[in-house]
N, C-alpha and C positions, 0 to 999 in steps of 0.2 A: 780124541774128539768123541764125546758121548753123543750117540744118536738115540733119541728117545721117541718112541711111538706111543701115543695116547689115544685109546678108543673111548669115546664118550657117547652116551645117548644124546641125540640131537636136542638142542634147546638151551644149552649153556650160552650165556651171554659172552660178548667179547671181553667184558671186564672180568668175568670169571676165568676165562681162558688165559687172559693176561696175568692175573694174580697167580694162577696155578703155574704158569710158565716161569714166572719170577721166583716162586718158592722152590720149584724143582731145580732151576738153574743155580740158585744160591746154595742149595744142598749139594749139587754136583761139584761146585767150586770147592766147598768146604770138605766134602768127603773124598772126592776123587782127585782133587787138585787140578781140575780143569779150569781153563780160562773161560770167563762168561761168554765171550764171543765164539767159543768153540762148542758150546752146548747147543745141539740142534734138536728141535722138538717138532714133531708133526702131529697135528690133531686130526683124527678121523672121526667124523660124526656118523653114528649108526642109528637106525630107527628101531623102535621097540619090537617090531615084527621080524627082525632079522637076528635077534639074539635071544638065547634061552638060558635060564638059570634052573638047574635041577630038573631039566626036561620040560620046562614050561616056558613058552614064549613070554618075554617081558610084557608084551602088549596084552597078554591074557592072564597075567599073574595079579590076583587081587591084592596081594601083600605089597605090590609096587605101585598101586593106583595113586597114592599120594605123591610119590616121587614123580611119576609121569605127569600128573596134573600140574605140579609145580614147574616142570620143564616146559610145558605148553604155554605157560604164562609169559615166558621170556621171549 
């Protein structure tokens, strides 16, 4: 039984999480031979002020401003 943990910046829609879960499950079935009902996925939403990339908080990273702005719209 594959147990998959996904950490995402908060703001993804239910539709996006649903589509992602379906795609990952389909691949787990194909690649791992798992049954769809045995693929367990947990989404953990994190905020941009608790994750850093390259030593810079995502909330303070100018190169991520567009991504963060798009997430805030959802």
